[in-house]
N, C-alpha and C positions, 0 to 999 in steps of 0.2 A: 353142281351145287354142293356147298359145304354145310355141315350140320353138327351141332352139339346137342345131344339128347339129355334131358332131365338134369338141369343145373338150376340152382337157386339164382334168380336174376333180378338185379336192380337196374332199372333202365335209365337212370340219370335223374329220376324224379320219384319213381314208384317201385315198391317191392312187388314184383310180379309173381312171386312164389315159384314152385317148380315149373320150369319152362324149357322149351326147345328153341334154339337159335339157329337160323339159316342165313347164309350169305353167299353171294356170287363173287367171283373174281374175274378180272379182265384187264385190258390195257389201261382203262381209266381208273383202276384201283377197286378194291373190294367194296361192295355195298350190301347192307343188310336187306334181306328179302322178306323175312318173316320172323315174328316172335310169337310163339303159341304156348298155351298152357300145356303142361305135360302131366303124366300120371302123378297122383298124389304120392307122398312119401317125403323122406328127408334126404335130399341130394347130398352127395359127398362134397361137391365143389360148387362155387358160386362164380358169377360173372358180373363185372361192372364195366362201364365205359373206360376207355383209355384215359389217363390223366392228361391235363393240359397245364403246362407251366407258362404263365403269361409274362415272365420276366427272367431271362437268363442272359449269360454272356458266354457264348460257345468258345471264343478264342482265348485259350490259355493253355498252360503246360498240362499235358495229359500223360506224360511218361513216368517212368520210375525215378526215384531220387527227388532231390529238391531243386526247385527253380524259383528265382525271385519273382514275385507277382508283378512288380512294376517294370522290371528291366527285361523280362523274357520276351514280351512282344517287340521290343526295340532291337533285340539281337537275334531274332529268329526270322528266317525268310518267309514271305507270304505263302509259298508253296507248302512249306513245312507246317505253318500255322493251320492251313486248311486240313491237313491230316489229323492234327490234334483236335480241331473242332469236330471232325467226323467221329473221332474216338469218344469225345464227350457226348455227342448226339446219340451214338449207339449205346453208350452206357446208360443214358436216360431211358432209351427204348427198352432195354432189358429190364429196367426197373419199373416198367409199366407206364411210362410217360410217352404217349404217342404223338403229342404236339408240343412244340417249343416256340416261344417268341423271343428272338434275340433283340435286345433294346440298345445295342450300340454297334450296328452292323455297317459293313462296307462291302467292297467287291468280293472279299473272301466269303462272307456269309451268303451274299447273293449267289455266288457261283456254287457254293455247297448246296443251297436250297434247290437250284435248278438241276444239279446232278442227281439229287435224291428224287425230285419230282419226275425226272426222265428215266429213272430206273438204272442209272449208271452205277450207283452205289445204293446200298440199303440204309435206311435211316428213318427217323420220325418226320412228320410234317414240320417244316420250319417256316416261320414268318420272320421277317427281318426289317427292323426300323433303322433308318439312318439318323445319326445324332446331329443336331444343330446346337453348337456350343459357342459361347462368346470367348474371346481372348481372356485368360485368367478365370474362366468359368470352370464348373465342376468337371466337364469332359476334358478340357484343355489341361487341367492340373494333374492328369495321370502321366503326363510327359514332363520330365525334368526340364528346367529352363534352358540348360546348355545344349539340349538336343534340338537340332534344326529340322529334322524330318518329323513333322508333326501332323496329326490328323487335321483336316480342314476346320477352320473356325469362321464365324461370321459376326461382324459388328456393324450395327446400323440396320434399319429396316430393309434397305435395298440389298445389302449383302445377305441378310437372312432369307429374303425371297429367293435369291440366286442359289443359295445352298440347298434350300428345299427343292428347287427345280433340278439341281444336280442329282440329288438322291432319287427323285422321281424318275429321271432319265436312266439312272443306273439300275433301277428295278426294285426300289424299296417298297415294302408293303405299308409303311407308315413312317412317322417322324417321332423322334424322342427329343425332348428339351429338358433343361433343368431350370426350375424357378427358385431353387435355393442352393446353397453350397452342399458339399457332401461329407462323407466319412473317410472313404479310402483315398480320395483325391488329396494331394499333398500341398499344404501351405494355405488352405482356405479354412473357413469355418462353416458349419451347417447354416448359420444365420446370415451368411453373405447373400445379398441380392444377386441373382443371375438374370440378366436382361431387363431392359426397361419395358414399360407398357407398350410403347410403340413397336418395339422389336418383337415382343410376344404376339402382338396383334398381327404383325406381318407374317410370322411363322404359321400361326394357326389358320389365318385366312388363306394363305397360299397352299398349305397342306390340304385343307378341306376343299379348296377349288380344284385340286388335282386328285381328289378322291381318297386321300390318305388320312387315317386317324392320327391323333397326336397324344402321346403318352408323356406325362410331366413328372419328372423326379422332383419331389418336394418333401422335405423333412419338417419344416417349421410352419407356424401359423401364417406368416407373411407369404411363404412360398405356396401354401395351399390356397390362400386368398387370390394370389396371382393366377393360379391354375383355374380357379373357379370363375374369376372375372373374365377370363379370355376364352372360356368355352372349350377347354381341352376335353379329351374323351376318356382318359383314365388318369388316376393319380398313383404314382409309384412311391412306396414307403408310407407317406402320410403320417409320419411318426407322432407329431404333436398336434394332431387334429383336435380342435376345440369342440365343445358341445354344440355351439352355434354353427360351426362349419359342418359338423356331422349332419345336421338337419338340412343344410343346403346341398351337401353332396348326395344325400339320400334322395332329395327332391329332384335333383338333376339327373338321377339315374347313373351317376358315374360309378365305376368300379375302383376299388383300392386294393393294391397288392401290398400286404404289410411286411413282407420280407423279415420274418421274425428270427429265424435261425442265424442268419448272417450277422445281424446286429448284436444278437446275444453273444456270438462267438468272438466278434471283434471287441466288444465291451469287456469280455473275460480275458482278453490278451492272447487268444489262441491263434494258431496258424501263422505265427511269426509276425504279427502286426506290430507296428511301431507304437511308442507311447502316445504320440499325437493322435493316431487313429483310434486307439483304445479309449483315450480320454473323450474324444468327440462322440464315440458310440455310447459310452457310459452316460454322458450328459443327456442323451436322448432316451436311452432305454429305461432309466430309472423313473421316468415320467410316463412311459409309453402305455403300459398294460391297462391302467385304470382308464386312460383316455380311449384306448381301443375298445375296451369292454363297453363303455358308455356309447361309443359310436356304433358298435354292432347292435346294441339295444335300440338305438335310434333308427335303425334300418339301413345303415351303410352296407353296401354290397361288397364285402371283402372276398377276394378271389385268390387262388393259389398263384404266388409269384415269389420265387425263392432267391433271385439274384445269384443263382448258382454260377460259379466261374471255374470250378475244378480246383480251387485253392482253399477258399474259406467255406464254401458249400459245394459238395460234390454232386455230380450228375447221377443221382441215385438216392439223394436225401429228400426227394419230394414227398414221399409218404410220411417221413418224420415231420416235415413241415406241416402237413395236413393234420397230423395228430396234435402238434403244438398249437395250431390254430383252434382246434376244438376245445382244448383246455383253456386257452387264453380268453376266448370269446364266450365260453360257456355254452357251446353249441351241442345239439344232438349229433350223433354220428352221421345221419343222413344229410343234415345241413353242412357238415364238414365236407362230405363227399361232393355235394353240389358245388362247393367252392372250387373244386378241381375238375369239374366236368361241365354241367350245364351252364353254370354261371361264368366259368372261365371261357367257355365257348362264346358266350355273349360279349365278354370283354374284348375278344379279338375279332368280333364281327363274323363268326362262323357258326352261329347258333342254329342255322337250318341244315348244317352238315355234320357237325361234330358234337360230342358230349352226351349223346343219347343213344340208346339201343332200340331203335325203332326202324321200321321199313323205310328205305330211302336214305338213311344216314350211313356214314362211313363205317365200314367193318373194322373199327379200332376198339379193342377190348382186352380185358385182363381176366384170366381164370385164376381163382384163388381158393385156398382153404379158408374156411371161416366166413362170417357174414359181416363185413365192415360197416354196412349201413345200420346194423344193430349194435355192434361193438367196434368202435374205431380202433381199438388195439389190434384188431385183425388186419388192418391196413398196414402191412409190413412186407417188405421185399422177401423175407424168409417164407412167406406164405404163397408166393407166386408159383403157379403151376405152368402157365403159358401166357405169352403176350402175342396178340394178333394185331398187325398194323397193315392197313390197306388190303385186308383179307388174307394176308399171308402170315404164317407162324414165324415169328422172329426171335422167340426165346422159349425154351422149354418144349413141352409137347402137349397136344390136346389130349384130354382123357378119352379113353376108348368107351 
């Protein structure tokens, strides 16, 4: 049995005050066995659940020096990409992020997830969604037209069903689609329609029939409408969500990952983005914050989703994203923390296992200096004392 004595503990919902945390380890991974009140006083350290980032892209350059964001995946062998993906995953873990959901996965991420789950390598929990994209869609337009080795695409309802089935057979945890154009994809506009109603219907129907949730990339009102009308499970970005749509999203119980940092950085022309990319992001960002604040006030369930790719947003920027969410939405520190723990766990369908420090839940937690549920500025990687994942210390050291 493992134990931390007398720490200030926030369990994902409630400030438990000075507490003792106990957990067991074993082949199935660590599980919390007890959370008990401890002697009164002011503990030096605090404990919160491990953070959950619901929207990342693990495969990208993680080494030293510069690599071009778009061409690196095309010129790097899959075996090497896997190692870079593992480096990104472990960087996130050291920064207190114990669960990641990759939203453009293929056999590389599926293999990486299996290796981590089987204990072959150490890393955070990984969920991986296969992407279903149309020809000339957001996903397809990350590959230059002259390159013949392209990620799979699907056009027409039957092809869409086939690609969903392909990802299910490969081991995907879910499906990602785009219902609007994008920002970093080349040659499109965020306002472009991606997929017809019949195609989206086929994708969502087939994914749900095979037990897989659907996450929809959508920047525009039209893209958000399409996601709503076809019953997807989460909206990614949601940048231009209207007040009327906010009411519908809240009523449907959908989560929205707002990806604030990445769009701010692209709009500012940082990380070597092109003029086209910066212009597209700026067009969205200058209208975003007021719409987001109104949507949050209407009850939209915004959750942590950074779009981290190791280039524009690093695997370690998640705490900065949560702080930015707090200021953008006018949230209390505890509501901001919920976006990265309990609410994020619900967004990925793991609310009975992750995101809380309660008996029976996974022993994934972060030991910190400060009380981030009282002062969100304390949620900073500089304050991390230790990170525990699956019951094992993976960064720092537990206080004695």
